[in-house]
C-alpha positions as CSV (number, residue, x, y, z in Angstrom):
1,M,0.1,-0.2,0.0
2,K,1.5,3.8,-1.1
3,K,1.9,5.7,2.0
4,Y,1.7,9.6,1.8
5,F,2.3,12.4,4.5
6,V,0.9,15.6,4.7
7,S,2.3,19.1,4.4
8,F,0.0,22.3,4.6
9,C,0.7,25.3,2.2
10,E,0.0,29.0,2.8
11,S,-3.0,30.0,2.2
12,T,-4.0,33.7,1.2
13,H,-7.5,33.3,2.6
14,V,-8.5,33.2,6.4
15,V,-12.1,33.0,6.8
16,L,-13.7,31.4,9.6
17,K,-16.6,29.5,8.1
18,S,-17.2,25.9,7.4
19,V,-17.9,25.7,3.7
20,V,-14.3,27.7,3.2
21,I,-12.5,25.5,5.6
22,V,-13.6,22.5,3.3
23,F,-11.7,24.7,0.6
24,V,-8.6,25.3,2.2
25,M,-8.3,21.7,3.0
26,S,-8.8,21.0,-0.5
27,V,-5.5,22.7,-1.3
28,L,-3.1,20.7,0.9
29,C,-0.1,19.9,-0.5
30,I,0.2,16.2,-0.6
31,S,3.5,14.5,-1.0
32,K,4.5,10.6,-1.7
33,A,6.8,9.0,0.8
34,Q,10.1,8.6,-0.1
35,S,12.1,5.5,-1.6
36,I,15.8,5.8,-1.2
37,E,18.6,4.0,-2.6
38,K,21.6,3.4,-0.7
39,T,25.1,1.4,-0.7
40,V,26.6,-0.4,2.2
41,T,29.8,-2.3,2.0
42,V,31.7,-4.7,4.0
43,D,35.6,-5.0,2.7
44,N,36.9,-6.6,6.3
45,F,34.9,-9.3,7.8
46,T,35.6,-10.0,11.3
47,S,32.9,-12.9,11.5
48,T,31.2,-15.1,9.6
49,A,27.9,-13.5,10.0
50,G,27.2,-9.7,11.0
51,D,25.1,-6.5,10.5
52,M,26.1,-4.4,7.4
53,D,23.8,-1.9,8.7
54,S,20.5,-1.4,10.6
55,Y,18.9,-2.7,7.1
56,V,20.9,-5.4,5.7
57,S,23.0,-8.4,7.4
58,Y,24.8,-11.6,6.0
59,S,25.0,-15.0,7.4
60,T,27.2,-18.0,6.2
61,A,25.7,-21.6,6.2
62,I,27.6,-25.3,6.3
63,E,25.1,-26.4,3.5
64,Q,26.5,-29.5,1.8
65,S,30.3,-29.3,2.9
66,S,31.8,-30.8,6.1
67,T,33.6,-27.7,7.0
68,N,32.5,-24.3,8.6
69,P,33.2,-21.2,6.7
70,R,35.7,-19.1,7.9
71,V,37.2,-15.9,8.1
72,L,40.7,-15.3,7.2
73,N,42.9,-12.2,6.7
74,G,39.5,-10.2,6.7
75,N,38.0,-12.5,4.1
76,I,35.5,-15.1,4.2
77,R,36.3,-18.5,2.7
78,L,33.5,-20.7,1.6
79,Y,34.4,-24.4,1.7
80,K,33.8,-26.8,-1.3
81,K,31.5,-29.8,-0.7
82,S,33.2,-32.8,0.9
83,G,33.8,-35.8,-1.1
84,T,34.3,-36.4,-4.6
85,S,31.0,-35.0,-6.2
86,K,31.5,-33.3,-9.3
87,E,28.5,-31.2,-8.0
88,G,30.8,-29.4,-5.6
89,N,28.0,-27.4,-3.8
90,G,29.5,-26.2,-0.4
91,N,29.3,-23.2,1.9
92,S,26.7,-21.0,1.4
93,I,26.5,-17.0,2.4
94,T,23.0,-15.2,2.2
95,I,22.1,-11.7,2.2
96,T,19.0,-10.5,4.2
97,S,17.3,-7.2,4.3
98,Q,14.8,-6.0,7.1
99,P,11.2,-5.3,6.4
100,N,10.2,-2.3,4.2
101,V,13.6,-2.7,2.2
102,S,14.3,-4.4,-1.2
103,I,17.8,-5.7,-2.3
104,L,18.4,-4.0,-5.8
105,S,21.8,-5.8,-6.4
106,V,24.7,-7.5,-4.7
107,S,28.5,-7.7,-5.9
108,Y,31.3,-9.9,-4.6
109,T,34.7,-9.2,-4.8
110,I,36.6,-12.5,-4.7
111,N,40.0,-14.0,-4.8
112,M,40.2,-15.0,-8.8
113,D,42.8,-17.8,-8.0
114,Y,41.0,-19.9,-5.8
115,S,37.4,-19.8,-7.3
116,C,35.4,-19.8,-10.9
117,N,31.9,-21.5,-10.4
118,Y,28.9,-20.3,-8.2
119,L,24.9,-21.1,-7.6
120,Y,22.6,-18.0,-6.5
121,S,19.1,-17.9,-5.4
122,L,16.8,-15.2,-4.6
123,D,14.1,-15.3,-2.2
124,G,14.6,-19.1,-1.9
125,Q,13.8,-19.8,-5.3
126,D,15.5,-22.3,-7.4
127,K,19.4,-22.1,-7.7
128,T,20.9,-20.8,-10.7
129,A,24.6,-21.8,-11.8
130,A,27.0,-19.3,-13.1
131,K,30.7,-19.2,-13.8
132,V,33.2,-16.5,-12.5
133,T,34.2,-14.3,-15.6
134,K,35.3,-11.1,-14.0
135,N,35.5,-9.3,-10.7
136,P,33.2,-8.4,-9.1
137,I,30.7,-11.1,-9.1
138,L,27.1,-8.9,-9.8
139,I,23.8,-10.3,-8.9
140,K,21.0,-8.1,-10.0
141,T,18.4,-9.0,-7.3
142,N,15.1,-7.2,-8.8
143,G,14.1,-6.4,-5.3
144,A,14.5,-9.6,-3.5
145,T,14.9,-9.7,0.2
146,S,17.2,-12.6,0.4
147,V,20.0,-13.2,-1.8
148,L,22.0,-16.7,-1.5
149,L,25.3,-17.2,-3.3
150,Q,26.7,-20.8,-2.6
151,N,30.2,-22.5,-3.6
152,A,29.7,-24.3,-6.7
153,N,33.4,-25.8,-7.1
154,A,34.5,-29.2,-6.4
155,D,38.0,-28.8,-6.0
156,K,38.4,-25.1,-4.3
157,Y,37.4,-22.6,-1.7
158,L,35.4,-19.7,-2.8
159,E,37.2,-16.6,-0.8
160,I,35.2,-13.6,-0.7
161,I,37.2,-10.3,-0.3
162,S,34.4,-7.7,-0.2
163,L,30.6,-7.5,-0.1
164,T,28.6,-4.6,-1.5
165,V,24.7,-4.2,-1.6
166,V,22.7,-1.7,-3.1
167,Y,19.0,-1.7,-1.7
168,D,16.0,0.5,-1.7
169,L,14.7,1.9,1.7
170,H,11.1,2.4,1.5
171,N,9.7,3.4,5.1
172,G,7.6,6.2,4.3
173,K,10.1,8.6,5.8
174,T,12.0,11.2,3.8
175,D,15.8,10.9,2.9
176,T,18.2,13.2,4.2
177,S,22.0,13.9,3.4
178,L,24.7,16.0,4.9
179,S,28.0,17.1,3.2
180,W,30.9,19.1,4.2
181,S,32.6,21.8,1.9
182,N,35.6,19.5,2.4
183,T,36.4,16.3,3.0
184,V,40.3,17.2,4.3
185,F,41.1,20.1,5.9
186,T,44.5,21.3,7.9
187,A,44.3,24.1,10.5
188,K,46.8,25.6,12.4
189,L,47.2,26.6,16.2
190,G,47.1,30.1,17.1
191,E,45.9,31.2,13.5
192,E,42.3,32.1,12.5
193,N,41.0,29.1,10.5
194,I,37.7,29.0,8.2
195,F,36.8,25.4,8.9
196,P,34.6,23.4,6.3
197,T,30.8,24.2,6.5
198,L,27.8,21.5,6.6
199,Q,25.5,21.4,4.1
200,T,22.3,19.6,4.8
201,T,19.0,18.3,3.0
202,P,16.6,19.3,3.5
203,S,17.8,22.4,4.7
204,I,15.6,23.0,7.7
205,L,17.4,19.8,9.4
206,V,17.9,20.5,13.2
207,G,19.5,18.2,15.8
208,V,22.7,17.2,14.0
209,I,25.3,15.9,16.2
210,Y,28.9,16.6,16.0
211,K,31.4,14.2,17.1
212,S,35.3,14.6,16.9
213,S,37.1,10.9,16.8
214,D,40.1,12.7,18.8
215,E,39.1,15.0,21.3
216,S,42.7,15.4,22.7
217,V,43.4,17.2,19.0
218,A,40.4,19.2,18.7
219,T,36.6,19.5,20.2
220,I,33.5,20.1,18.3
221,N,30.4,21.4,20.4
222,A,26.2,21.1,19.6
223,D,26.6,24.1,17.4
224,G,29.6,23.0,15.3
225,E,32.3,25.0,16.6
226,I,35.5,23.6,16.7
227,T,38.2,24.4,19.3
228,L,41.8,23.2,18.3
229,L,44.1,21.9,21.2
230,A,46.9,20.1,20.0
231,S,49.0,18.7,16.9
232,G,47.8,15.6,15.3
233,T,44.7,14.1,13.5
234,T,40.9,13.9,14.0
235,E,37.8,12.7,11.9
236,I,35.1,15.3,12.4
237,T,31.5,13.5,12.1
238,A,28.0,14.9,11.4
239,Q,25.0,12.8,11.9
240,Y,21.4,13.4,11.7
241,P,19.7,10.6,13.5
242,E,16.7,8.8,12.1
243,D,13.3,10.3,13.6
244,E,9.8,9.8,12.6
245,T,9.8,11.9,9.5
246,Y,13.3,11.5,8.1
247,N,16.0,8.8,7.6
248,S,19.4,9.2,9.2
249,S,22.6,10.3,7.3
250,S,26.0,11.2,8.0
251,A,29.4,12.7,6.6
252,K,32.7,13.5,8.1
253,Y,36.1,14.8,6.9
254,V,39.7,14.3,8.2
255,L,41.0,17.7,10.3
256,T,45.2,17.9,10.7
257,V,45.8,20.2,13.0
258,L,49.3,21.6,12.8
259,L,51.7,23.7,15.4
260,K,51.9,27.4,14.2
261,D,55.7,26.7,13.1
262,N,55.6,23.3,12.6
263,P,58.1,22.4,10.0
264,V,56.3,19.6,8.1
265,I,55.4,21.0,4.9
266,F,53.4,18.0,3.0
267,Y,52.7,14.8,4.6
268,E,50.8,11.7,3.0
269,S,50.1,8.5,4.3
270,F,47.9,6.3,1.9
271,D,46.3,5.1,5.3
272,G,42.6,5.6,3.7
273,C,43.4,2.8,1.5
274,N,41.9,-0.6,2.4
275,G,43.0,-3.1,-0.2
276,K,45.7,-5.9,0.4
277,G,49.3,-6.2,-0.2
278,G,52.6,-4.6,1.5
279,N,52.2,-2.3,4.4
280,D,53.7,-0.9,7.5
281,G,57.1,-2.5,6.9
282,V,55.8,-6.2,6.6
283,W,56.1,-7.0,2.4
284,S,52.9,-9.0,1.3
285,G,52.7,-10.6,-1.9
286,I,48.9,-10.3,-2.0
287,S,47.4,-8.2,-4.7
288,T,43.8,-6.9,-3.8
289,T,43.5,-3.6,-5.3
290,V,41.0,-0.9,-4.7
291,N,40.5,2.9,-5.7
292,A,43.5,4.7,-4.0
293,V,42.3,7.3,-1.2
294,C,44.5,10.2,-0.5
295,D,44.7,12.0,2.8
296,V,45.6,15.5,0.9
297,D,43.4,16.6,-2.2
298,G,45.2,17.2,-5.4
299,W,47.3,14.2,-6.3
300,T,47.6,13.6,-10.3
301,L,47.2,9.5,-10.4
302,S,47.5,7.6,-13.4
303,S,44.5,5.2,-14.0
304,D,46.7,2.3,-12.8
305,V,47.4,3.5,-9.6
306,K,45.4,1.4,-7.0
307,G,45.0,1.5,-3.6
308,M,46.6,-1.6,-1.5
309,C,46.6,-1.6,2.3
310,Q,47.5,1.6,3.3
311,C,49.7,2.1,0.6
312,V,49.3,2.5,-3.2
313,K,50.6,0.5,-6.1
314,S,51.2,2.0,-9.4
315,G,51.5,0.4,-12.6
316,T,50.1,-3.0,-14.4
317,S,52.1,-5.7,-16.4
318,S,52.5,-3.4,-19.4
319,S,53.4,0.2,-17.7
320,G,54.8,1.5,-14.5
321,G,52.0,4.2,-14.0
322,V,52.8,7.7,-12.4
323,A,51.6,9.4,-9.1
324,K,52.4,13.0,-8.9
325,T,51.8,15.4,-5.8
326,P,49.6,18.2,-5.1
327,Q,51.2,21.5,-5.6
328,L,53.9,22.0,-2.6
329,S,53.4,25.5,-1.2
330,F,56.6,26.5,-0.1
331,E,59.9,27.8,-1.3
332,G,63.7,27.2,-0.3
333,D,65.2,24.0,1.2
334,A,63.9,20.9,2.4
335,V,63.9,17.0,2.9
336,L,61.8,14.7,0.9
337,L,61.2,11.1,2.7
338,F,59.2,8.4,0.9
339,S,59.2,4.7,1.0
340,A,59.0,2.7,-1.9
341,G,59.5,-1.0,-3.3
342,A,59.2,-2.9,-6.6
343,W,56.9,-6.0,-7.5
344,K,58.4,-9.2,-7.2
345,G,60.2,-10.2,-10.4
346,D,59.7,-6.4,-11.7
347,A,62.5,-4.1,-13.1
348,G,62.0,-1.6,-10.0
349,K,63.0,1.6,-12.1
350,L,61.7,4.6,-10.9
351,K,62.0,8.5,-12.0
352,L,61.9,10.7,-9.2
353,S,61.3,14.5,-10.6
354,M,60.4,17.6,-9.2
355,N,59.3,20.6,-11.5
356,N,60.5,24.2,-10.5
357,G,63.1,22.4,-8.2
358,T,66.0,20.5,-7.5
359,I,66.6,16.9,-5.7
360,F,70.1,16.5,-4.4
361,S,71.1,13.1,-4.7
362,T,74.9,14.5,-5.6
363,S,76.1,17.6,-4.6
364,S,75.1,19.5,-7.6
365,G,71.6,18.2,-8.2
366,A,69.1,17.8,-10.4
367,S,65.7,18.1,-11.7
368,S,65.1,14.6,-11.5
369,V,66.7,11.6,-10.3
370,S,66.9,7.3,-11.4
371,L,66.6,4.9,-8.7
372,E,66.6,1.1,-8.6
373,L,63.9,-0.3,-6.2
374,Q,64.4,-3.5,-4.0
375,Q,62.0,-6.0,-4.9
376,S,59.4,-7.3,-2.5
377,N,61.0,-5.1,0.2
378,W,60.3,-1.3,1.6
379,T,62.8,1.0,1.9
380,R,63.1,4.6,3.0
381,Y,64.2,6.9,0.5
382,F,65.8,10.6,1.9
383,F,66.9,13.6,-0.4
384,P,67.4,17.1,0.0
385,I,65.5,19.2,-2.4
386,H,65.1,23.0,-3.2
387,S,61.9,24.5,-4.3
388,S,62.1,27.6,-6.5
389,S,58.3,28.3,-6.4
390,L,55.3,27.9,-4.6
391,S,53.7,26.0,-7.3
392,S,56.7,22.8,-7.5
393,T,55.5,19.2,-7.7
394,I,57.3,15.8,-7.4
395,S,56.2,13.1,-9.7
396,F,56.7,9.3,-9.1
397,D,57.2,7.8,-12.4
398,G,57.5,3.9,-13.2
399,G,57.7,4.9,-17.0
400,K,55.9,3.1,-19.9
401,T,58.0,0.3,-19.6
402,S,56.5,-3.2,-19.1
403,N,56.9,-5.3,-15.8
404,N,57.8,-2.2,-13.9
405,R,55.2,-1.8,-11.0
406,F,56.0,-0.1,-7.6
407,F,54.2,0.4,-4.5
408,L,54.8,3.9,-2.8
409,D,54.1,5.2,0.7
410,E,54.6,7.7,3.5
411,V,55.4,10.6,1.5
412,K,56.7,13.6,3.8
413,I,58.2,17.0,3.0
414,A,59.9,18.6,6.1
415,R,62.3,21.6,6.6
416,G,65.2,19.8,7.9
417,H,69.2,20.0,8.8
418,I,71.7,18.8,6.2
419,R,75.3,18.0,7.3
420,N,78.3,16.7,5.4
421,L,80.3,15.0,7.5
422,S,84.4,14.9,7.8
423,G,85.0,12.1,10.7
424,S,83.3,9.1,12.5
425,Y,82.1,11.1,15.5
426,G,80.4,14.5,16.0
427,T,77.5,16.0,18.1
428,V,74.5,17.7,16.9
429,C,71.8,19.8,18.9
430,L,68.6,21.1,16.8
431,P,65.9,23.3,17.3
432,Y,63.3,21.0,16.2
433,S,62.8,17.3,17.0
434,V,63.4,14.4,14.5
435,A,61.0,11.4,14.8
436,A,62.2,7.6,14.7
437,G,63.3,6.8,10.9
438,D,63.1,10.3,10.0
439,Y,67.1,10.5,9.6
440,K,69.7,9.3,7.5
441,G,73.7,8.9,7.8
442,A,74.4,8.3,11.6
443,K,73.1,6.6,14.6
444,F,72.7,8.9,17.7
445,Y,73.6,8.4,21.9
446,E,72.9,10.3,24.6
447,L,75.2,10.6,27.3
448,K,74.3,8.7,30.1
449,G,77.7,9.3,32.5
450,F,80.6,7.5,33.9
451,P,80.6,3.7,34.7
452,S,81.2,4.1,38.4
453,L,83.2,6.5,40.5
454,T,86.6,4.9,39.9
455,E,85.8,4.7,36.2
456,T,86.1,8.1,35.2
457,D,88.0,7.7,32.2
458,V,85.3,6.1,30.4
459,L,82.0,7.7,29.2
460,L,78.9,5.6,28.5
461,F,76.7,6.7,25.7
462,E,73.1,5.0,24.9
463,E,71.4,5.0,21.4
464,V,68.1,6.8,20.8
465,E,65.5,6.4,18.0
466,S,64.3,10.0,18.0
467,L,65.9,13.2,18.8
468,E,64.6,16.1,20.8
469,A,64.2,19.6,20.3
470,G,67.5,21.4,21.9
471,V,68.9,18.4,23.5
472,P,72.4,17.4,22.8
473,Y,73.4,14.1,21.2
474,L,76.7,12.2,20.2
475,Y,76.4,10.6,16.5
476,V,78.4,7.7,15.0
477,A,78.1,8.1,11.0
478,D,77.7,5.6,9.0
479,E,77.5,7.6,5.6
480,R,79.4,10.8,4.6
481,R,76.1,13.0,5.0
482,L,73.5,13.4,7.7
483,I,69.9,14.4,6.8
484,L,67.3,14.7,9.2
485,A,63.8,15.9,8.7
486,Y,62.5,18.0,11.5
487,S,59.1,17.6,13.2
488,G,57.2,19.0,15.9
489,T,57.7,22.4,17.7
490,A,60.6,24.6,17.7
491,V,62.8,25.6,21.0
492,K,64.5,28.7,21.9
493,E,67.0,27.3,24.0
494,A,69.5,24.4,23.9
495,T,69.5,22.3,27.2
496,S,72.1,20.0,29.0
497,L,71.9,16.4,29.3
498,N,74.3,14.7,32.3
499,G,77.0,17.2,31.6
500,M,76.6,17.6,27.7
501,Y,75.8,20.9,26.5
502,G,73.7,21.7,23.3
503,S,74.3,25.2,21.5
504,L,71.8,26.3,18.6
505,E,74.1,29.0,18.3
506,K,77.9,29.2,17.6
507,Y,79.6,29.0,21.1
508,A,82.8,30.5,22.3
509,F,84.7,29.0,25.3
510,A,86.4,32.6,26.0
511,D,82.8,34.0,26.7
512,D,82.0,31.7,29.2
513,V,83.0,32.8,32.7
514,A,83.0,29.3,34.0
515,Y,85.4,28.0,31.5
516,R,88.1,25.5,32.9
517,E,90.3,24.1,30.4
518,Y,90.3,20.6,32.2
519,D,86.8,20.6,32.5
520,Y,85.3,21.0,28.7
521,L,85.9,18.1,26.1
522,I,84.5,19.1,22.4
523,V,84.8,16.6,19.5
524,K,87.1,18.0,16.6
525,S,87.0,17.6,13.2
526,D,89.4,14.5,13.2
527,G,87.1,12.2,15.6
528,V,88.8,12.7,18.5
529,L,87.0,14.1,21.8
530,R,89.7,16.4,23.5
531,A,89.8,18.9,26.0
532,A,88.7,22.5,24.6
533,S,91.0,25.7,25.2
534,A,90.2,29.3,25.6
535,K,90.5,29.5,21.7
536,S,88.2,26.5,21.1
537,G,84.6,26.7,20.4
538,V,81.5,24.8,18.8
539,N,79.5,25.6,15.9
540,A,75.7,26.3,15.7
541,N,73.7,22.8,16.2
542,C,76.7,21.1,18.0
543,A,77.6,19.9,21.6
544,F,80.3,20.1,24.3
545,I,80.8,18.1,27.7
546,K,81.4,19.6,31.1
547,L,83.2,16.6,32.8
548,S,82.3,18.2,36.5
549,E,78.6,17.5,35.5
550,V,78.9,14.1,34.0
551,P,77.0,11.7,36.7
552,V,77.8,8.0,37.6
553,C,75.3,5.5,36.2
554,G,72.9,4.3,38.5
555,E,71.2,2.3,35.6
556,Q,71.5,-0.9,33.8
557,L,72.1,0.0,30.0
558,A,71.0,-2.4,27.1
559,K,74.6,-4.0,26.0
560,E,73.8,-3.6,22.3
561,R,72.6,-0.3,22.7
562,T,75.4,1.2,24.4
563,I,79.1,2.3,23.4
564,A,81.9,2.8,25.9
565,I,84.6,6.0,24.9
566,S,87.8,6.0,26.8
567,L,89.4,9.4,27.3
568,D,92.8,7.9,28.0
569,D,95.7,8.1,25.8
570,D,95.4,11.9,24.2
571,T,91.8,11.9,25.4
572,A,90.9,10.3,21.7
573,I,88.4,8.3,20.7
574,R,90.3,5.3,20.1
575,D,88.1,1.9,20.7
576,V,84.6,1.8,21.0
577,D,83.4,-1.2,22.7
578,F,79.6,-2.6,23.3
579,C,79.0,-3.0,26.9
580,G,76.7,-3.3,29.7
581,S,76.6,-1.2,32.8
582,E,79.9,-2.7,33.9
583,A,82.5,-1.4,31.4
584,E,86.1,-2.4,31.6
585,L,88.7,0.5,31.3
586,C,90.3,0.7,28.1
587,I,93.8,1.2,30.1
588,K,94.5,-0.3,33.4
589,V,97.0,1.7,35.6
590,D,99.3,0.0,37.9
591,G,101.3,1.4,40.7
592,R,100.5,3.7,43.5
593,V,98.9,7.2,43.4
594,S,98.3,9.1,46.6
595,K,95.6,11.4,44.8
596,L,94.5,12.0,41.5
597,K,94.1,16.1,41.2
598,R,91.5,17.9,39.5
599,G,91.8,18.1,35.8
600,I,94.5,15.9,33.5
601,N,97.0,13.9,35.5
602,I,99.8,12.3,33.5
603,L,100.2,8.9,34.9
604,R,102.8,6.0,33.9
605,S,101.5,2.3,33.7
606,C,103.4,-0.7,34.5
607,D,103.8,-1.6,31.2
608,G,105.7,2.0,30.5
609,R,102.4,3.7,28.7
610,V,102.1,6.9,29.6
611,V,98.4,7.8,30.2
612,K,96.3,10.9,30.5
613,K,93.7,10.7,33.1
614,I,90.5,13.5,33.4
615,T,88.9,13.8,36.5
616,S,86.5,16.1,38.2
617,K,87.0,15.4,41.7
C-alpha cells in the first residue's frame, strides 16, 4: 500500500466558515513517501555473520560441506563440498534485508586464484548456476529480500574479499543527506581558520550531532564550533539520527592540526586505502586493489594507480604508472622522504622528478633522479630538495616500460638539517625534534655518565631512536652526509643532559666565565674527543661535554645499544666497545697514586705507557 504524508501550504484566505474550511483543506500539499536507494559495503570481515548496517545483514551456512565457513585475513572462505561429487556444492552466504527494504543488487569481490563457479538464489527460489568471468560477481536481484550465493567448485574454496549491497529503503520517511564543504582540511593552532561548512538536505534539519574522533586534538560542540587543542589528526563527523519523519545520514572529514611553526610542509600516509598488500614495513605478496584514497587533495594519479593496504601500487604488467603530488606551497630548502619498493620480479626502475625545483642526490643536484627499487621490500628514501616556486610538484614515475610496477607510501616533505660529515664522530643539537626513522647517515647517542666512581676515564652513551628539540647528542656516522627531517615544535634555547651541553648558536669558550680547560671536552673534526682551550668553540647545532657535571650511571644499560668511549691516551676516541652497565677500562693503571688532581693527570702504567687521566674530583 502506498503511504503519503501531509504538509500544509500557505493560503491567502482566512475565513472562519465551515464551507471555506473545506476549500482550504482541498489545497493541502500531498507528497508521496520517499523511496531511498542506499549502498553498503563490507571489505574487512571479522565474523561469518553480521550486520552490514541497520537494514541489511549477512550470514554463512554449512550447506553440503563438512567444513564451517571461516574468516581469514579479513576475508570469508566458503569451502567446497566434502567427498568427490562433481557437483561441488559447498558453503553459502545469504544477504537478508529488514522489512520495508528491497535489495537491488549484490556484488562480491573474490580471490580469482581460488574460485570460478557459483550458484545463486533469490528469495529461496531454485538455484541458478554461473561461472566467474571477472570481478566483481554482480547479481541483480530485482527487489528480493534475500540473496544466497553458494560455492559450486568441486576442488576449490570461494574466498570473498568484499561485499557490496545496493538496496531500496521504502519506509515512508523522507531521505536526508549531509555533506561537508571539504573532505580533508588542515588547520594551525594560534591562527584564524575557516573550517569546512556543513550542508544539509532538507535545509530545515535541526538536531545534527557532532563528534570528534580524537578530542585531545580538537573538540566540536553542539553548534558545530571547533576548538583546536594539539597537533594531530582527527575525524569530524556530523550525523542526523533517524526520527519519525526523516531517515538518518552522516558525513565526515579529516582534520589535521598543525602547530603554528610546524616544519612539516607536506605529508601523505595513504592510510585510507583498504586493499591488501605490502604495508607497515611487512611486505605481502597479496594483491587486492581498490581505488586509491589520499589524505591530501590534489594528487594526479594515472588510472593504474590503485590502493593497497594503507599504501598504493602503481602500474600494471604493461606499464609502470605515475603519481604526482599536489602543488607544494613552499620555497627554499627541505627534505623529501618516502617509502617505496618494486613488485617481485619487476624491473624496479623509478624516476623521481621535481618541477620548479632541485633534488640533491649529489652535491650539484638535478631536476630528476633515477632509482632502482628493491623487489618485495620497503626502503626509506631521503633526498634534500630545493623549491624555487610555490607551484612545484614531485612525480614518482614508473614509465611506460612493461613489468615495472612499484609501491609507494609515507611521502613527507619537511624542513630539516643537512650536514656533510668529515669524521666518524660528532655532536648535534637541533631546534626541532626529529622522529624515529626520519634521519639518515648516522646513529645517535645520549650521554649517560661514568660507569662508576673509579672509572671516570670512560664515558657511556646509549643509543636513541628519535631526537628531542634542543637536546645534545653524539652521533656515530655510517655515511658521509647527515640528513634529518624536522617535526614538532621549535625551541629557543638548547638544554644540557648529564653534563653534555647543546648549542643552537655558535658557542665560544672564551665567553664562558665558568670555563676551565680541564673541564670541557669537544669533538674535533678528526674524530677526537679533546679538552677544549680558551680559543676553542663549537659551531651552531653542535655540543660539548662539561666533565664536572657528568654523573655516575646508576642504571642498567642495554648492552647492544650502548657504546663506551675512553678518555685515555691523548683523550682521543680510540676504541668503541659494546658493553653493559659494567664497562672495562680501556687502559689499566698500575702502581700507587696518592691522589689524582682535578684536571688532566699524567700517569705511567706498569708496561711503560704514559696515560692521561681526566678527573673532576
